[in-house]
N, C-alpha and C positions, 0 to 999 in steps of 0.2 A: 360721325363728324364728316363734313364735306371737305374734300381736299381741293385747294385752289391752285391753279397753275402759277408758278413763280412770276411769269410775265404779267399776269393779271394783278397779282398782289403788288408787284413793283409799280405798275401803272396807278393803282389805287393809292399807294404810298405817295407817289409824286403829286397826285391830286390833293391829298391831305396837306402836303407841304405847301403847295401853291395856295390852297385855301387859307392856311395859317399866315402866309405872307401877305395875303390880301386883307385879312382881318387883324390888323395891327391894334384894333380896339380891344381885342380879346387878350387881356393881360395874362402872363404866365401864372401869376399867383391865383387868378380866378380859374384857369384851366386845372391847376393843381388841386384847388379846393373842390372843384366839381368832379373831375375825372381821375385825379391822382397821377396825371402826367402833364408835361408841357413841352414847349419847343426844345428846351435843354435836354429833356429826357429822350426825345426823338433823335437828337443829334448824338447823344451818348450811346443810345442803342445802335445807331448806325455805325459809330466808331467801334463799339464792342464786336459787332457782327463782322466787321471788316478784318478782324484778326491782325490788326496792326497796320493795315493799308491806309487808314484814315485816323489821324489823331482827333481828339475831342474838338479842338478849335476849328479844324477844317470841316468836320462833320456838322458842327453847329452852324458854321457859316453857310453850308449848303441849305440847312433848314431855314435859317433866317433870311437867306438871300443877300447877305452882307455880313461883315464881321459883327459878332454879338455885341461888342461894346458900342458900335455905331447904332445898332438897332435900339439898344437900351437908351442911348442919348436921345434918339428921335421919338421913341414910342413908349417907353416904360414910365409909368406913373409910380409915385410913392405908395407902397402897400399900406392899407389901413390895418389896425389891430384885428378887426373882424375878418378881413381877408386872410391874414396870417393864421388866425385861429382855425378857419375852415381848412386851410392848407395843412396845418399840423394834424388836424383830425383825419383828413384824407390820407396823409402819409401813414398814420397809425393804422388806418383801415387796410392800406396796401400791405403793410407788414403782417397784419393778422390773416389776410386772405392768402398771402404767400405761405405762411406757416401752416394753414389749414390744407393747402394744396399739397405740401410736402408730406403731410400726415396721411394722405390717401394712399 
C-alpha cells in the first residue's frame, strides 16, 4: 500500500469539501445511496479525528461551508422512497464490509 504525506491528504480532503460545497445538487441521500457516505459523515469523521477539538456541528459547518440547517433549507430536497431504499441498502453494505474487515 502506498503511503501519502499528510499534507497531500489534507489538500485532497479540502478539495473534496470544496467540490461538495459547489455541487449542492448532489443530495446527501444520493451520496449515501451510491457511496455509503455524505457530507454529514465527513463532518462527523472530522469531529471524531479531532479528539474533542471540534464538535459535530462545527465540523459539519466546515464541510457545508455554512450551518447545516441553513444548507438544508437552501439545498436539500425531500427524499423519495427509492432514494431512501438505496441509502438503507448502502448502509447495510457498509456494515457488512466493516464486519468482513474485522474478521481478517
